[in-house]
C-alpha positions as CSV (number, residue, x, y, z in Angstrom):
1,M,81.4,81.3,125.3
2,M,84.8,82.5,124.5
3,S,87.6,84.5,126.9
4,F,87.1,88.1,126.6
5,H,90.8,87.8,125.7
6,D,90.4,85.9,123.1
7,W,87.6,87.0,120.9
8,L,89.5,90.7,121.6
9,L,92.0,89.4,120.0
10,L,89.7,87.1,117.4
11,A,87.4,91.0,116.4
12,S,90.8,92.2,116.6
13,V,92.5,90.3,113.1
14,C,89.1,90.4,111.8
15,A,88.6,93.9,111.4
16,L,91.9,94.4,110.5
17,G,91.0,92.1,107.5
18,A,88.0,93.7,107.0
19,M,89.7,97.1,106.6
20,T,92.2,95.8,104.2
21,P,91.1,97.7,101.2
22,G,90.9,95.4,98.0
23,I,88.1,94.3,95.9
24,S,85.3,94.3,98.5
25,L,86.1,97.7,99.3
26,A,85.3,98.8,94.9
27,V,82.6,97.3,95.3
28,I,80.3,99.0,98.1
29,T,82.2,102.3,97.0
30,R,80.3,101.3,93.3
31,H,77.4,100.6,94.5
32,T,77.2,103.6,97.0
33,L,77.9,106.2,93.9
34,H,74.8,105.1,92.0
35,G,72.8,104.0,94.3
36,G,73.9,106.1,97.6
37,H,74.2,104.9,100.8
38,R,71.0,102.8,101.0
39,A,72.4,100.4,98.1
40,G,76.2,100.4,99.1
41,A,74.7,99.5,102.7
42,V,72.5,96.9,101.3
43,A,75.8,94.9,99.6
44,G,78.0,95.9,102.9
45,I,75.4,93.7,104.7
46,T,74.9,90.7,101.9
47,H,78.7,90.9,101.3
48,A,78.5,89.9,105.7
49,L,76.2,87.1,104.9
50,G,78.5,85.4,102.4
51,I,81.5,86.2,105.0
52,G,79.5,84.6,107.5
53,L,78.8,81.3,105.4
54,W,82.5,80.8,104.9
55,A,82.8,81.0,109.0
56,A,80.1,78.8,109.7
57,A,82.1,76.4,107.3
58,T,85.1,77.0,108.4
59,V,84.4,76.3,111.9
60,T,81.9,72.6,110.7
61,G,85.1,71.7,109.4
62,L,84.2,71.6,105.5
63,A,87.2,74.3,105.3
64,V,89.2,71.8,105.5
65,L,89.2,70.0,102.3
66,F,90.1,73.1,100.6
67,H,93.7,71.7,101.8
68,R,93.2,68.1,101.3
69,Y,91.1,68.6,98.0
70,P,92.8,71.9,95.9
71,V,90.6,70.9,93.2
72,M,87.8,72.6,94.9
73,E,89.6,75.8,95.4
74,Q,90.8,76.0,91.9
75,V,87.3,75.6,90.5
76,L,85.3,77.8,92.5
77,S,88.9,80.3,92.1
78,L,88.2,80.6,88.7
79,G,83.9,80.7,88.8
80,G,85.0,84.1,91.5
81,A,87.5,85.2,87.9
82,A,84.5,85.0,85.5
83,F,82.4,86.8,87.8
84,L,84.9,89.4,88.5
85,I,85.4,89.8,84.6
86,W,81.4,90.2,84.2
87,M,81.9,92.9,87.2
88,A,83.7,94.7,84.6
89,W,82.2,95.1,81.6
90,K,79.3,96.0,83.5
91,S,80.9,98.9,85.6
92,W,82.9,99.4,81.7
93,Q,80.0,99.8,80.3
94,A,77.9,102.3,82.9
95,G,81.0,104.2,82.7
96,K,79.7,105.6,79.2
97,Q,75.7,105.6,80.6
98,P,74.9,109.9,82.5
99,L,74.4,108.4,86.1
100,S,70.8,109.1,86.8
101,Y,71.3,109.2,90.4
102,A,67.5,110.4,91.4
103,E,66.1,107.5,89.9
104,S,68.7,104.7,90.9
105,E,68.2,105.6,94.4
106,K,64.0,104.3,94.9
107,S,65.4,101.5,92.6
108,L,64.5,97.7,93.1
109,H,66.8,96.9,90.4
110,V,70.1,98.5,92.0
111,L,69.1,97.7,95.3
112,H,69.0,93.5,94.1
113,G,72.3,94.5,92.7
114,A,74.0,95.7,95.6
115,A,73.2,92.7,97.1
116,R,73.9,90.1,94.3
117,D,77.1,91.9,94.1
118,G,78.1,92.0,97.8
119,F,76.9,88.5,98.9
120,M,79.3,86.5,95.4
121,V,82.3,89.1,95.6
122,A,82.4,86.8,99.2
123,F,81.2,84.0,98.3
124,L,82.6,83.5,95.0
125,N,86.3,83.8,97.0
126,P,87.9,80.5,98.1
127,K,90.6,83.0,100.5
128,V,88.2,83.4,102.6
129,A,87.3,80.1,103.4
130,L,91.6,79.8,103.6
131,F,92.1,83.4,105.8
132,F,89.3,82.2,108.4
133,L,90.9,78.5,108.8
134,A,93.8,79.5,109.6
135,L,92.4,82.1,112.2
136,F,90.4,79.7,113.4
137,S,92.8,77.2,114.0
138,Q,94.1,79.3,117.0
139,F,91.2,79.2,119.1
140,L,88.7,76.5,117.4
141,D,89.6,72.7,119.8
142,A,87.8,69.4,119.8
143,G,85.9,70.7,123.4
144,M,84.6,73.7,122.0
145,S,80.9,75.0,123.1
146,Q,78.6,75.1,120.2
147,T,77.7,78.7,121.4
148,A,81.2,79.9,121.3
149,R,81.7,78.5,117.7
150,V,78.1,80.4,117.0
151,Q,79.9,83.4,118.7
152,M,83.3,83.2,116.2
153,V,80.7,83.1,112.8
154,L,78.7,85.8,114.4
155,T,82.0,88.3,115.3
156,S,83.4,87.8,112.0
157,M,79.6,88.5,110.1
158,L,79.0,92.0,112.1
159,I,82.3,92.9,111.7
160,D,82.4,92.3,108.2
161,R,78.7,94.4,108.0
162,G,79.7,97.3,110.5
163,W,82.6,97.8,108.6
164,Y,81.3,98.4,104.6
165,V,77.7,100.0,106.1
166,L,79.4,102.6,107.8
167,V,82.1,103.4,104.7
168,A,79.1,103.5,103.0
169,V,77.1,105.5,105.0
170,L,80.1,108.2,105.7
171,L,80.7,108.0,101.8
172,G,77.2,108.3,101.0
173,R,76.2,111.0,103.3
174,S,80.2,113.4,102.7
175,R,80.9,116.0,100.3
176,F,83.3,114.1,98.0
177,L,80.1,111.9,96.9
178,P,79.3,114.4,94.4
179,W,82.5,115.1,93.1
180,L,82.8,111.1,92.3
181,R,79.2,111.6,90.6
182,V,80.4,114.3,87.7
183,H,83.5,112.1,87.5
184,H,81.4,108.4,88.3
185,H,83.5,107.4,84.1
186,W,86.8,107.8,85.7
187,V,85.4,105.4,89.0
188,E,83.6,102.6,86.7
189,R,86.7,102.2,84.5
190,G,89.5,102.1,87.2
191,T,86.8,99.5,88.9
192,A,87.1,97.5,85.4
193,V,90.5,97.7,85.3
194,L,90.8,96.7,89.2
195,L,88.6,94.1,88.9
196,V,90.1,92.5,85.3
197,V,93.6,92.4,87.3
198,I,92.1,90.3,90.3
199,A,90.3,88.1,87.6
200,C,93.5,87.8,85.8
201,S,95.5,87.3,89.0
202,V,93.7,84.8,90.6
203,A,93.1,82.9,87.4
204,F,96.3,82.4,86.8
205,Q,97.3,81.3,90.8
206,S,94.5,79.0,89.7
207,L,95.9,77.8,86.8
208,A,99.9,78.0,87.7
209,T,98.5,75.6,90.8
210,M,97.1,72.7,88.4
211,P,98.5,69.3,88.5
């Protein structure tokens, strides 16, 4: 097991990373807008699964491959950029349609979409692996027990899940949500623009580092 001091330091950095506003928060907010706190929570849970996969890859040494073979990161980054563009198109199209929350709340299609987007946003972001590589390198050593490695992975995953589920529940039950639904077309368009900007930035950085 990790010492309490090391675990607290690890948990604090993971919490700060999860709370930093970005594309993940935009995706959770969008699905909460459409499907209520249930859909937002589903997206948060699957997002944490994607985070957990990268954390597990890091403690097993797989993330080191990104340093040795940068082309792997570039390919995954470009795939992630393409997925963000697809999400941006979906969001822009959704902004043209009226929001029928009464039907979407109970729709398995909505929950499936939330689960897919939450997971893919985390899984198709190789920067997550590099983040964990930088963070975990402060704690990992050759003699570390398997229990401590599992503890690191679970800590990062549970903190991520806890934060985004909390965001979904608070937003889904807040008085601010009805206003967002009335103006959902602006939320959808704003999300689409944000996704395109991030996708273009990711693609540009990936292409710029190609040999």
